[in-house]
N, C-alpha and C positions, 0 to 999 in steps of 0.2 A: 406360253406355259414354261415355267421355270423347272429346271432339272437340278437335282442335288449332285454335287461332285463328291466322290469318295477319294479323298486325296491320297492316302497311303497306297492303296492298290493301283491307282492311276499312276502314281510316281514310279511304281515298279514296272508298269506297262511302258511308261516313257523311257525308263532306263533301258528296257529291252529294245525299244526302237533305236535309241542312240547307239547301243551296242551293235545293232544290225548295220547302222549307217557307217560304223567304223570298219566293218568288214565288207564282204561282197555277198551277192545273192547266192544262197545255198541251193544246190540241186537244180540250178537253172530255173528258179521260180519265174513265172511271168508276172506282169504287173497286176493282173486280176487276182492271182493267188496272194501276192504280197499285200495288196490293199484289203482284201477280205479277211486275211489273217489278222491284220491290225484292227479292223472293225470288231472282229470276234474278241480279241484280247481286251479292247477298250470296254466292250459290253460286259465282259467277265470281270471287270475291275471291282468286284464285290467279294467279300470274304465268303468262304464256303459255309461257315456257320450261319451267317445271315441269310444266304440263299436257302439253306436247308430249312431254317425256321419259317421263312416266307412260304416255301413250297408246301411244307406240312400243313400250314394254316389254310392255304388255298385248296389243297386236296380234301381237307376235312369238311369243306362247305360245297365242294363240287357235286352237282346233282347227277343223277343217272343219265340224263340227256345231255350232259356235259355243259350245262349252263350254271350260273351262280344265282342264287335266289335273291340277292340284294341288288341285282342289276335290272333296271327298267329298260329292256331292249327296244321298247317303242319310243323312247325319249328322243326328241330332236332339239334339246336345249342348246342355248347359245353358250353357256358356261357349264362346267362340271358335267359334261356330256357322259352319262352313265355307260352306254354301250362301249365306249372306248376302253373302259376298265377290263372288258372281256379280253381284248387283244394284249393289253399291258400284262395281265395275269398269264396269258399264254406265253409271253416272252419270258416271264419269271420261271415258268415250268421248263421251257426250252433251255434256259440258262443252267438250271440244275441238271438236266439230262445230259448236257454237253460239258459239264465242268468236271474234270478228272478228280478233283478233290472232294466232290460232293458225294453224299451217300446215295444219291439218286443217279449217279453217272451210269449211263447205258441201261437204265432200268426199263425193261420191255413194257411193264405195266404203265409206267409213266409215259412212254412213247405212245401207247394206245390212247391214253387220256389226252395227250397233246393233239393227236389226230382227231379225236372226238370233239375237242374244243374248236378245231378248225372247221370241221364239217358242220357243227352247230351254227357257226357264224355264216358259212356259205349257204345254209339252208334257210336262214331267216328271210321272211317275206312279209312285208316289203323289206328290202335291204336297209340296214341301219343308215341313218343320215342325220346331219345336224344343220341348224341354221348358221352355224359358225364354220366358215370355210376351212379354218385351221385344222379341224379334226381329220377330215378325209384327205386333206392335202399335205399334212405334216405328221401328226402323231400316229394315225393309223398306218400309213406306209412305213414309217420308221419302226414301229413295233413289229410289223410283219417282216421287214427286212432283217432286223436283228434276230428274229425267231428262225427264219429260213437259213441264215448264215450259221447259227448255232447247230441246226440240224444237219447242215452240210459237214460240220466238224465233229459230228457225233458218231458213235460206233455203228449205228444203223439209222439211215435217213428215212424220209417219207417218200411216197411214190411221186414220180414225175408229174402225174396227172394232178395230184393234190397240190404239189408245189406250184404248178402253172396256174391253178385256180387262185391260189393266194397271191401269186405274182400279179395277176390281173387286177386285184384290189389295190396294188401299189400305184397304179396309174389312173385311178378314178378321180383324183383331185385336180386342182388348177395346174396348168402347165407352167413350167419354169420360165416360159417365154413371155408370160403376160402377168399383169398386176392382179392380186397383190403378191403372187408367188415370186415375182422377179425383183421384189423390192427389199433392200436392206437385209436384216436378219432372217426374214422369211426365205430369201433366196438360199442362204446357207443351210437352213433347215431342210428345204426341199431338195437341195443338191445332195445332201447326205443320203437320202433314200434313193435318189437317182443313181448315186455311186454304188449303193448296195445292189440295186437291180441290175446295173451294168455288170458288176462282178458275178452275180448269180447267173446271168445269161451270157456272159462274156461278150457283151455288146460294146465294141470299141467306139462306135458312133455316139452311143448314149453317154459313155464315160467322157468322151471329148466334150460333148455338149455341157455336161455338168461342170467339169473343171474349167472350161472356157468361161462359163457364166460366173463362176466363183471368182476367178482371177480378174475378170472384168469388173467385179464389184469392189476390188481392192484398189480404189482410186480416190483421189481427193476431188470432191464434187461440190456443186452448188445445189444439187438436189438432195434426196434422202441419202444418208450415209456419212462417211468421214468428211469433215469440213477442213478447210485449209488451216484453221486454228486448232485442229485436233479435237474439237467437240464432235458430237454425233447427233444426227437428226433422224427421226422416223415419224411416220404418219404426217407427212408434210414437214414444214420447217419447224419442228418441235423438238426441244432438247430432250434427249433420251439416252444419255450415256449408260446408265443402268437400264434394266428392262430390255429394250430391243438392242441397245449397244452391247450389253452383256451377252445376249443370245448370239449376236453377230460374232463376237470374239470367240465364244464357245464353238460355234460352227466352223469358223475359219481355223481355229486351233485343232479341232478334230480332223478336218480335212488335210491341214498342213502335215499332221503326223501320219495320216493314212498314206499320203502320196510322197512323203520324203524319200529321196533316193531312187524314185522311179522316174520314168520319162514324163510324168505328169507333175513333178515337183514344182513348187512355186519359184518364180525368179527372184533374184536378190532385190530388185527394185520394188516388187510387190511386198516382200517381207519387210522392207524398210518402211513403207507407208504404214503397214499394219503395226509394226513395232512402235513407231512414233505415236500412233493413236493409243495403244495400250499404255505406254509409259507416260505420255504427256496429257492424255485425255481421260483415261479410265482410272489409272492409279492416282493421278494428281488430286482429285477432289475427295480425299479420304483422310481420316484422322484416326490413328490407332487401328482398331478392328472394325471401324465403321465408315460409312460414306454419307455424303450430303444427301438429305432427303429430296433436294431439288432435282436430282438426276433420275428419279424413278418413274416419273410420269404418273399414270394412274396406279402403278404398282405400289405407290406409297400407302395405299389403303389395304395392303395385304399384311397379314401377321408376319412378324419377324423380318420384314423388309428393312434394310438399313445396314446390314452387315456387308463389309467389303468382301469381295469374292476372292479370298486368298488362294484357294485351290486352282482357280482359273489362271491367276497370275503365275503360280508355280508351273502350270502347264505351258504357258507361253515362254517363260524363262528357259524351259528345257530345250526349245528349238530356236530361240532368238540368239543373237550374236553374243559371244562371251564378254564383249566390251561392256555390255549392259548388266552383267551378272550382279555386280555390287549394288547397282540401283534397284534391281529386283529384290536382292537379298535384304536390303534395308527395309523395303516396304513389307516384305514377307515377315521379317522379324517383328515389326510393329503390329501387323495384322494378326499374327499368331499369338500375340501377347508375350512373346519371348523378350521383347524390349519395350520400354516406355513409348508412348505416342510421340515423344519428342526425339526419339533416337535418330540421329543423323538427318534431321530436318533442317534444311537450309532456308534462310529468308528468301521469299519469292512472292511475286505478285503477277498473276496471270489473268488477263481479260480475254474471254472468248467472244470476240465481237460478232461472230456469225450467229450466236445463240443467246446473246444478251445475258451472259453469265460471267461472274468474277470469282476467283478464289485467291485468298491472301494467306500465306503461310509464314509462321514464325515457329521456332522450336517449341514455344509454350502454347501455341494454339493454331487453329485454322478458322477462317471466316469466309463463308460462302455467301454470295448475293446473286439473286436471280430477279430480273425484271422482264418486261415484255414490250417489244416494239411492234409496229405494224408490218414488220418484215417476218415475224415469227408467230407461231401458234401458241395459244395458252395451253396449260396442262389439261389434257383431255379427260373426258368421262366416257366410259364405254364398258360393255359387258357387265353393267351394274356396279362398276368399280369407281372409286374416287367421287362418291356422291356429293361430298361437301367441299371438294377442292376448287371452289369457285374463285378464290383469291390467291391461289398458290403461286401465281407468277407476278404478283404486284409489288415486287421489291422484297421478296422473302429472304430472310437471313438464316444461316446455319452457323451458330456460334459454338465452337467445340474446343474443349481443353482435353478431355478424355475421349470424346467421340460418341459416347453413349447418351448424351444429353437429351436426345429425342427418340431413343430406341423404344418402339412400341407405345409411344405416347398418343398416337393418332386417334384411337377410339375415344379418348377422353378430352381431346383438344377442343378448345373453343375455336372453331374454324373461321370466325370473324376476327380473330386476333392472332393471325400468323405473324411470327417475328419479322419486323421490318416494314410491315404494310401500313398504309394509311387508307382506310376504307370505311364504308358505312357498316354499322353494327346490325346487320341483318341476322335473322335467326332461322329463316327458311331459305335454303340455297337453291337457286334456279338450276335446272339440269340443262347443260349445253348439248348441242349436237355432238355426236361422237366422232372420233378419228381425225383430230388435228386440223380442223377447219375454222377454229375460233381465233382469229388474229387479234393482236393488240391494236391500239387505236392511234398511237403517236410514233413519229419517226425518231424523236430525239431521245434515244436510249443507248447508252454505251459507256465508255470510259477511256481514260488515258493511263498508260503504264510505261515504266522504264524497266520492268522485269523485277523490281524490288519494292517500289512504292507505286501508288496510283490513286486514282479517284474514279468513282462511278456516278452516273447521273441518270435520272429517270424523270422525264417531264410528263408525269401521269395526268391523264384526262380520260376518265371512265367512271361508270357508276354514278353519274351526275356529280362527280367530284374531280377537282383539279388540285395538283400539288407538284411543287418542284422539290424533288428528293435527291439528296447527294450523300455519298459516303467517301470519306477521306482516310486513306490507309497509311499508317505509319508503323513503327516498331512496337510500341507499348499500348497503342490505342487506335481505335477506329472512331473517327468523328462523324456523327450522323446529323445531318441538317435537313430541315423541311421548311418550305416557305410558300406563300401564296395558296395556303390550304383553304379552298372555297368549295362549298357544296350546296346543292339544292335538294339533296336526298332527304327523305322523310326521317331517316335514322340518324342517330348521333354518329359523329366521325371520331375514330380513334386511330392513333399511331401506336403500334405495339412495339415495345422495346425488346421483349423476349417472352416466350411461353415455352418452358422446358420442364423436364422432370425436376422435382424438388429433391436435391441431393445433399444439401447441408442446411444448417440453420441460416436464417436470413438476418443479416446485420445491416443497420442503416445509421446514417448520421444526418441530423438536421442542419439548417444553415448556421446554427450557433455551435456546431461541432459536438453536439450531444450524441453519443454513440449508444445504440441499444440493440439487443437481440429480440426479434419479434416472435411472439407466440403465433401459432397457426390462425389464419383468418384473413380478412381483407380490410383495407384502409385507404383513405385518400390523403394526398399531400397537396395543399394549395400553395405551391410556390416555395415550400420550406423543406424539400428533400434535397440534400446535397449529394449524397451517394447511397448506393445499396450494394450489398455483396451476397452472392449465393452461388454455390457450385463452382467456386474458384474463378468466377467472373464478376468483375466490378462494373458498376454503372454510375457515371458521374454526370451531374446535371448543372451546367454552368449558368443556366438562365432559369427564370421562374416559369412555372407551368403547372397545370393541374394534372398530377400524376397519381395513378392508382396502383396498388400493389396487393397481390393475393398470394398466399402460401397455404394451400389447403387441398383437400382431396377433391378430385373431379371424377365423375363417373360417366361411362358410356358403354358402347358395344361395338364389336367389329362389324356387325351387320348394319350399324347406322352409317357406315361409310363405304360398305361393300356388301352387296346383296347376297354374296356367297359366303360371307363371314358368319361367325358364331353369333347367336343372339344372346349369349350369356353376358351378364353384366360384368364390366371391367372397371376397376378403380385404380387410380394412381395419384400420388401426391404431386402437385404441379406448382411451379413458381411462375407467376405472371406479373408483368410490369408494363403499363401502358399510359400514354397521354390521352386525356379526354378533351377533345376540341368542341364538344357539344353539337347541338343540332344547327344546321345551316351556318357553319362558321364562314367568316369572310376574311381572307388574307391572314389566316392564323399561321403559326410557325412552331417549330420545336428545335431543340438542340440537345444532344446528349453524346457522351463518350462511352464506348464499350472498352473495358479494360480487362482483357482475358489474362488468366494466370495469376490473379491476385488471390491470396489464400487467407488473409487475416485483416482485421480492422486496422491494425497498425500499418500494413502496407497501403491500405486505402487512405489513411490519414497522411501518409508520407508521399502520396502521389503529387507530383509537381505539375499542377494544372497550368502553370505559367508557361510551360513549353508550348502550349497551344494558344493561338490567337484566332478567334473567329472574326475575320476581317469584315465580312458582310454576309448577310443571309436574307436575300430578297428574291422575288420571282424572276428578276433579271439576271442577277449574279449571286453565286454562292462561292465564298473563298475562305480558305483556311491556311494559316502559316504555322509550320512547326519551327519554333524559334531555335530549338537546339540543333535541328538538322539543317536549318536554313532553306527549307523547301516550301514553296508556295504552290498551292493547288487551287485552281479557279475553274468554275463551270460558268461559261457564258451561255445563257439560254437564247441570246440574240446578239446581233452585232452591237458593239458598244465599247465602253472603256471603264476601267476600275483603277482607283488611286488609293494608296495607303502608304503612310510613312515615307513620303517623297518618292514613291515608285508608282508609275502609271503604266498600265497595260491596255492596249487597244487592239481590238480584233474586228475584222469586217464581216465576220460570219459567226454564228453560234458554234461553240466548240468547247472542248475540255482541255485545259492547259496545266502543265506542271513545270515550274521554274526552279532552277537551282543556280547558286552563285548570283543571286538577284541583285546584290549591291556591288558586283564587280564589273570590270570592263568586258567580261565575256560571260553572258548569261546563257545558260543551257535551257533550251525549250523542248519539252516533249508535248506533243499536241495530237489530238484526234478529233474526228468529226462524228459524234454519236449518231447524227441523222444519216450519215453515210451518203450524203448527196453533194458535198462540196468537192471541187477539184483542187482548190488551193485556198489558203487562208493568209490574209495580209495582217501581220502582227507588228505592232509598234510598242516599244518599251523605252521608258525614260527613267533613269536613276541618277544618282549624284555623280556617277562616272561618265555619263553621257551629257555633253553640253547641249545637245538637241535630242529629240526623240529619235531613236534608231529603229529601223524596220527590217523585216524579213518577209519575203513572199515564199510561203512554204507549200510545196506541192504535196498533196495528200495521196495516199494509196487509193487505187481504183479497183473496180471489178470485185472479185471475191475478197480482196484485202481491204476494201473500203471499210472504215471504222477502226482500223488498226492504228497504232501510234507510230509517229516518226519523230526523229530528233533533229533539231536545228540549233544554231547559235546566233545570238545578236551581240555584236561587239562594237567597239568604238569605230571600227572601219566599215560597219554596215551602212547602207544608204540611209539618209534621213527619211523620216516618215512623211508621207504625202497623203493628205486627206482624200479618201476615195471619191471619185467623181459621182455626183448624183445626177441621174437623168433629168433633163428639163421637162420631160413629159413621159407618162406611162400610159399606154393605150391598151385596154383590154379588148379581147375579141368580141365582136358583135354577133358573130355566127360561127359555128364550127360543127363538124360532123365527120364521121368516117363512112365509107361506102364499102360494100362487099360484093365480090364477083359471084356469079351463079354457075353451078355445075349441072349435073344431071341428078335426077331423083330428088331426094329431100333437100338438096342445096340449090335447086333451080330457082326457088322463090327469093333467094338472097339478092339477086340482081336488081329487083325492084323494091327492096325493103329499105326504108329510111331509118337511120340510126341517130338522128340529130338530137334526140333528147338523152342519149347516153351520157354518163358522167366521165367517160374516157374516149380518147381518140386513138384508134388502133391502126398500126401499120404492119403488114405481113405480106410476104411474097412467097407463095408455095405452089398452088395449083388452082384450077377453076373451082369456084365454090369456097375457097379458103383465102384468096387474096383480099387484102384490105388496104385502103388508102385514105388519107386524111385531107380535109379541106378546112381552111381557117380564113376568116374575113375580118378586116380591121377598118374602122372609119378614121381617116386621116384629116378630117375637116378642121379639127382644132389645131393642126400644125400650120402655122401662118406663114412660114417661110422655109427655105431649104435648110435642113439640119446638117450638122457636121457628119453624123453617123446615126445609124438605126440598127437595133439588134432585136431579133426574135428570141423570146425566152419561153421555154417549155419545161415543165417538170415531168420526169419519167415516172409514171404511176406503177408500171410493171414492165419487166424485161425478162425474156426467157434466157435459158442457160447458155445459148450460143449467140448472144446479142452482139458480141464483138466480131462475129463473122458476117455482119451485114453493114451496109452504109445507108444512112437516111439521106435521100436526095430531095432537094427543095426546088420547086418550080414556081414561076410566076403564072398566075391565071388572069387574063385580061377581061374575060367574060364574067362580070360580077352579078349576073342575074340570078344565080343559084340562091336558094334559101336553105336555112338550117333544117327545116321540117319537110322540105321537098326533094332535096338532093338524094339520088341513088346511083348505083353503079351504071344503070342504064342511061341516065340523063346527065351524068357528071360532065362539067365543062372541060374542054381540052386545055392543057397548059401550053405556054409559049416558051419563055426563056428559062433555061436551067441556071439557077443561082449558085449552085454548088452542092457539096455533100459533106457529111461527117460520119465517122464510125459510131455505131450504136453504143450506148452506154447503159449503166446498170440502174436497177430500180432505185428510186429515191433521189437520183441525181437531177440537177438542173442544167439544161443545155442552153447555150447561146449561139445564135447563128446570125452572121452579118447580112442584113437585108437592106443596106443603105441604098444601093442602086435601084432596087425595086421601089422603095419608099419615095425616093426623089422622082423617079419616073411617074409614079401614080399621083404625086402631088401636082404634076403638070397635066394630068388627065382628069379623072373623075374623083380623085381623092379617096378612092376605095382600094384597099390592098387585099387581094385574094392569093393565098398560097396553097400549094399542093405538095404533100409530103408522101414519098414513096419509099418502101424498103427495097434495097437492091443488094441481095446477097453476094458475097465475094467468093462463093464456092458453088460447086455443082453437086456436092454431096447432099442427097435428099434428106438424110437423117439429121444433118446439121441445119439445113434450111428450115426444117420443120420446127426448130427451136430458136428461130431468129425473130419471132414476133415480139412486139412491144406496144405499149399504150402510153399516151400522155394524158395528163389531167385536162379535162374540158372546161369550158367556161361555166358549166353547171356545178363545179366543185364548190363546196361551202367555204373553203379557205380562199380568200381573194388573191392571196399571193401565189397560189398554185395554178391559177387560170392562165391561159395563153396570153402573152403580153408582147407588145413592141415597145422597146425603150428608145426614146429619142434623145440624142445627145447633141450639144452644140448650141449655137446662138438662137435658133428658132425665132428669128426676128423679122420684122417687116422690112428692114433695109439694112445694108451693111454698116450703117452708122449707129444702129441701136444695139446696146449691150444689156446683159442681164446680171443682176446681183441679188443677194438676199441678206436679211438680217434675222438672227435668232432673237427670241424674247430674252430680255434681261431679268424678267420676273413674270411669273404667272401663277394664278391661283383661282379657286372658285370660292364663293361665299354662300351661306345658307341662312334663311330667315328663321323666325320663331325660336324654337328651343335650341337651335344650333347657331344662333346669331353671334355668339361670342367665340365660336370655334374657328380655328384657322386650318385650312386644308392645302397649304402651300407646298407640302412635301410629297403630295400624291403623284402618281404617274399618270393621272388623268384629270380632266376638267369637266365639270358637270353643269349643264344648263337645263332648267326646267321651270315652267311657269305654273306652279301649283300653289293654290291659295294658302295652304298650311305649311308649305315647304318649298318656297321659291329658291332657286339656285342660279347664280349668275357667274360668268367667267370674266376675269380681268387679266389683260395682257399688257406688258410694257416693252417698248422698243427704244433703244438708244439710237437716235438719228445723227449723232455726231459722226462726221466723216462720211455720211451717206452721199453718194454721187448726186450731183445737181442735174438739172434738166431731166427730171423724171417724167416719163411719158405714160407710164402704166404702173400701177401699184395694187397689189392684192395681198390680203392676209390669208394665209393658207393653213388649215388645220386638218388633221386626220380624224374623221368621224369613225368611231369604233363600231357602232351598231349598224345593222342592215335593216331595210324595210321599214324605216320610221316614217310616220306621217306628221311631220313637224317642220318648223323653220326657225330662223334666228334673225335678230336685228342687231346691228353693230352700231355703237355710239362712241364718239370721242369723249373721254372722261378727263377729270382733273388728275394731275400727277401727285396730288397730296391727299392725305386722309381728310375725310369730311369733318373730322373733329379737331383738326389742327393743320398747321402749315407744313407739317413734316411729310416728306415724300413717303408714300406707301411702300411697304416691303412685302416680299413673297411670304415670309413667315409671320407677318404681323397683321395682315389685312383680314377683316372679318365683316360680317353684315353690318355691325354697328358702326364701323369706321370706314366703310368702303368709299372710294372717291365718288364725287358727284359726276353724273353723266349727262351729256346733252341729248339732243334729238338724234334720231336714227340717220346714219349716213350711208349705210349699206345693209343689204339683206341677202339671205341665202336660204335655200330649201334643202331638205335632207335628200341625198342621193339614194338610189334603189339599193345599193350595196355599200358595205363599209368602204370608205375611201376618202379622198380629199374633198374638203369644202372650202370654197373661195368667197372672200368678201372684197369687192372692188372699192378701194379707198382712194383712187386716183384724185378725185375732186377734193376730198377732205384733206389730203396730204398737201395740196397746194397752199393751204392757209396756215400750215404749221412750219415754223422755222426749222431749217435743216440742222441746227445745232441744239435741238431740244430733245426731251423725252416725250414719246408718244404713248399715252395710256388709252386703251379702248375697253369698252364693256360689251360682252355678248350676252344677250338675253333671249330665251326661247319664246316662241309665240304660242305654244300649247303646253299642256301639263304632261306631255310625253317625256319620259326620261331620255336624255341624250348626253353623250360624253365624247370628249376628244382627248388625244394624247397631249401630255404636258411636256415642258422642257426637261423634266426629270426622267422622261422615258429614255431607255438606253439607245434606241434606234434613231439616229440623227434625222433620217429622211421623214420620220413621222412626227417630229417636234414642230410646234407652231413656228411659222416663219412669215416675214414680210418679204415677198418677192417682187422685184420691180425691174422695169426697163428704163434705161437712161440714154441720152444722146451723147455721142462723141464722134469726132471725125476719124473714122477708121477705114482701113483698106479692106478689100474683099477677103473672104475666108479661103483657106487652102483647098486645092483640089484633092489632096490626100484627105482621107477621112480622119480628121483630127478630133480625138476625144477630149483632150484638154491641153492647155498651155498655161503654166503657172510658175510663180517664183516665190522664194522666201529667203529672208536674211539669215545667214549662218556664219557666225564667227567673223564679222566684219567683211563678209563676202555675200554674193547672191547666188543661190542655187536655183537654176532653171530646170524644169522638167516638163516633158510633153509626151503624149501617147497618141499613136495612130491606130485606128481600127483596121485600116487597109491602105495600101500604097500601090501606085501604078507608075512605073518608069521614074521613080524618084531618085535623082542623083544625090542631092544633099540638102541640108538646111544651112542657112546663114543666120546667125543670131545678131540682131541689130540693136544698138543701145542709144539712148538719148537722155539728155538731162531736162528737156523741155517738152517732150512728146511731139516736137515738130521736125527737128533736124536729127536724122538717124545715121549711124555709122556702123558698118559690119565689124564685129569684134571676135567672131568665132565661126568656124565651119565644121559641121557635124555630118558625117556620111549618112546617107539614107539607106533604105533596105530594098531599093529597086522596085520589084513588083511582088506583093504578098497580100494574102487575105488574112494573115495572122496579125494579131495586135503586137505592136512594137513600142517599147518605152525608151526614152532618151533623157539624158541629163547632161548639163554643162555648168561649171562653176565659174562665175565671174569674180576673180580676185582683184580686179581693177575698178570695181564699182565705187561710186562717190557717195559720201554720206548725204542723206536726204532722200527725196523721192527719185527713183531711177526708173526709166521706161524702157520696155523691150518689145520687140516684135520678131516674128520668124519670117524669113524669106525662104520659101520652098522652091528649089530649082529642079526642073525636069531634066532628063538626059538630052533633050533637044535644045536646052538652054532657056526655055520659057520659064517664067517665075511668077509666083503669086505670093501675096503677103498676108500674114495673119492679123488678127486684132491685136491691139496694144494692151499690155499689162503693165502695172506699176508695182514697184516694191519699195517700201520705206526702209532704207538702211540706216539704222540708228548709229550714231558715231560711237566709236569706242572711247575709252578714257583719253582725253586729249593730252598728247605729249608735247605738241608744239602750239604756237599761237600766231595769228596774223592780224594786221591792222594797218590803217583804219579800214573798216568794212561797213558801208560802201567806201570805196577808195577813189581818189582823184589825184592823178599825177604820179603817185608812187604807192607801193605796197611793202610794208615791213614784215619780215618773217623772223619770228623769235624761236631759236633752235635750242635753247638751254645752254648750259655752260660746262659740258663734259668734254669739250675740246675734241670732238669727233667730226671727221669730214662728213659733208652732207651734199646730196644732189637735189636740185630744185627744178621744177618745170611748170610753166603756165600752159594750160591746155584749154582749147575751146570746148564748148558743150557737145560738139559732134566728134570729139576725140583727137583733134589735130593739135600737135605740140607747137606752140607759138614762140616760146622762149625757154632756154634751159641754161643752167649754170651750175658749177660746182664751187663750194666754198669750203675753206679749210680752217678748222679749229676756231670758229667764231660763234658767239652766242646770237648774232643777229645778221641778217642779210636783207638787202633792199632791191626791189625791182622798179625800174623806171617805166611808167605806164604811158608815157607820152606817145601819142599816135594810136592808142587803142580805142576802138569804138565803144560807146556805152553798151552795157549788157552784162550777162552772167558769164563767169569764167571759173576755172578750177586751178588749184595749185597743188601739185603732188610733191611731198617732201619725203626723201629717203635718207635715213641716217642709221647706220649700223643695220640691225635686223628689223628696224621699225620703218614702216611705210604708211603714211597717212595722206589723205586727200581732203582738201577744204574747198568749199565754194565761196566765192566773193563776187561782189558787184562793182562795176566801174560806173560811177554816176556821170551825168552830163557836166 
């Protein structure tokens, strides 16, 4: 319930309090007297004339039995509870009786009426009650408390008996120790009447309880209340800065003033938290005298909601630190209308990652944006309020120049066209369950910010509609992009640009720059609207689209959105602008710029749209560059890369990125994870200043800070980018379940209850009946040999607020007889080996735990891996332990990537001599018959196969086999099947490399049904898996008849008319692209005993950069890098210290500046502390020669070798070196253009010659013939 502040009298009251604080307590007042005096003064902060008028009116209708005829005393209503008015009116009468400046001050007749009003209330039978807890727990006791304190301050009070009877009513409601009374703003409301009652009864224990509860609420929390980003939540994780946030500030402010200077005064650290919230969370999202409608929750449906609460801000300013006075004054001047909304507004961009909300400020405007993730609750409906607010959280925008653009518009709003949203055009709005339990559906919602600029992203998937929506914020414009808009809803899909009050004429320009002012009405623009201007906000359309514009009167009523509102008809002139995507759109998109602060057609015509480049707008990546600022903003919805204008950016996880100084040698990176699940992101950047792609591994904030932005730099000295290692196999759990212990009473049955079909796996350690443990089982039978490493991957579905105070312990279970639907606490198998533990982490994060030893051990046994996960709190505090529970996504989750998995890394080969490699497609497409026969589908992110008579679709893939390793023993084509539960199969045939209509090689962007290559007979087949995942075609036999230096084209045709699709090479995630994976034979040494994740090399600036990573090490002394020119004879060329014993991943690099042009071979020798050593597989690196400065000849040589050094008369050093690195001959020559080596006595074979002259060093390979 909102209360109105009377600013001037209250400011007098605050001035009096401040004056008191500057002095000392007069007459030895105790704290009870001081506090009750301030409560009285605050309640009396109403002018005498107003009080007298109100009192006269109330007395005129007061009946002889001391009731009021307009009150239904039998009502139990949830809202507008009539009996409560009786006590509120009683308070008004008491205020007049106790106010020295009132004409009713000390009036005995009025006192008699007040007592009569009390006695009437006390005599009511049954006693008044409401279905809404609020009234008996907050408003009734506060009204009574204010009344009793007034009577204590009056010339003549009431009897103690009557006072005690009224005091008893003050404790009838919900206790401050339990919900909902102990939550958020409810607590401060309840605490206020607890304080009143404590002062009236001089009960120190009660006063301590109230103050302790209030100060305990002034914390940064992950529950309801003040968040670490200074937003505020109530009724679950629901944004409520106004509404409950406003009530919380009001309550804290009242209490802070009441107790100032007493022994109950708030500490400075509590005031600092409160001050930050008020200034950075409450004041921030306002423009002029108004606040963003996104902050009001269901209160948006109340008349006159939307005004910034300036009186409350003035109240806080009065007791906050003087250092913030100017900040408060600036806001107060704007809110009071004493200065323009632009007054002392600084450019600022704030993303509130805890509540999916963004605010962007410039002197000329404010832009607010609210989306919804599965971490937060949608805007609630309750108490008959917010009836149509179904879409309020779906990317809603507040575009404000003056601030009043939406003030009281809501009765006439079309609620299916909320600014910024992309939703179905429903006209009947479903009613959600009340009180903040309606969560969003997607994790990827958030933004990146540097404090001045930023971008927001919303991967919407709800209402049978998906869309990738992004906002890019600069100084003069907000660029709004949408992509992948697809819907199966029955209604048309619209993206609303704005729907606000019509405040000026509407001016538009078409694509031919014809400017016109529109008469009221509505109209459609089919790709020919260039810009529109209304209300000092411009809208620019850089791309075609069907756009509708309306500027006309709309009608509604407050009761249509709030059952307690007026039924009277309300009309307002409304401006509305929206994209029409039609019914069932597929992969639709939109693009528009919002240009706030534009006041004329001339300014719109002068707008320099060339400052903005929309670099890409796809479901995978959305990117915008501001050419004037040199800022790139990119939203990656999945791991991948993006290239534009000779700049490439790669990321290994979905993220939002902002880049500055992009073309320099020092690129500034701001990055955030909207999904709030990644621990780090690996970023690669290539520009003209970097000779190779440079990389940074950026650690992201965790816990309550997950989703916030961090800054990093990628420079010329950053390490080279290394392609992230792909697991050789991904195993999904074949069984999983949690079990629960049993206690006494109602919890006893849990011990024999099976939870195997639950979609989550819970772990908790608390007490009997509440303990939960998780079991997971994997089938390792497809792992054909010992892997290098294995990692368990789990996604945290939910984690309680004290999750960091526990460890998750992982145990091996050797008894694999348990079943998913049979396991219970009573029959759970015992675990054996403890594999290790890790600290609990937050909701949405993905954890990885090393299970290499367990996997290797089970491969030698029954090839079944069972794991047991237990929560082990790191504290004995019961209150903390009770909030350490967590759950992981189970294998029942609809998202295959969220299911429990074991990732297998390494060779996974039948013998140490077998290696693996893979080839990506060089071209892929699908073709369609009949009416689509001439169409090309080569640029899609998917490939379709379907054997339907009137619409057959076939897939064509091409692989370049040049350079493919020989001696292939196993080869499969692997594709990622998108759909689950299909009943179909596919046949693979080898096809011609040319079009059927010509000898021209087919291309990805040219192939269609009419010219598709001819295919032969089936060589491999596959059937659809039960769930989305990899599909394999074994082409080992077929590959044997194909030359290794040719192109391989294959056709994949479906066996049924069931629609099926695969990811194409145009898909952003490399692991899901089509690949030819194969095994080949090579004489190799055994793998390392350390858990080697990868060992690889690449050529960099005429040198070789080697890198390797270990998942774990035990007693590792060092690595020796060995080099060879022929893969047979190796020589150690470097020693790199190991990490001893560790279960943590370790990365190593070494640069070989002495490498020889041509193929160079390397292997790692790992040496234990006891001297034993093992050797890795061999890798090869092709080092391309730099521009040749010297020359040698003849080559092959016989008898002698001439070295041509040029004629610059500089001394040179020459050396002949064997392929294993030994120097066989060396000489120095002085100022000669040519030198000769006598090769007499050298055996035939390959040799190297190194030439050093000045700063130039080059090595050449030559052969001595027989």
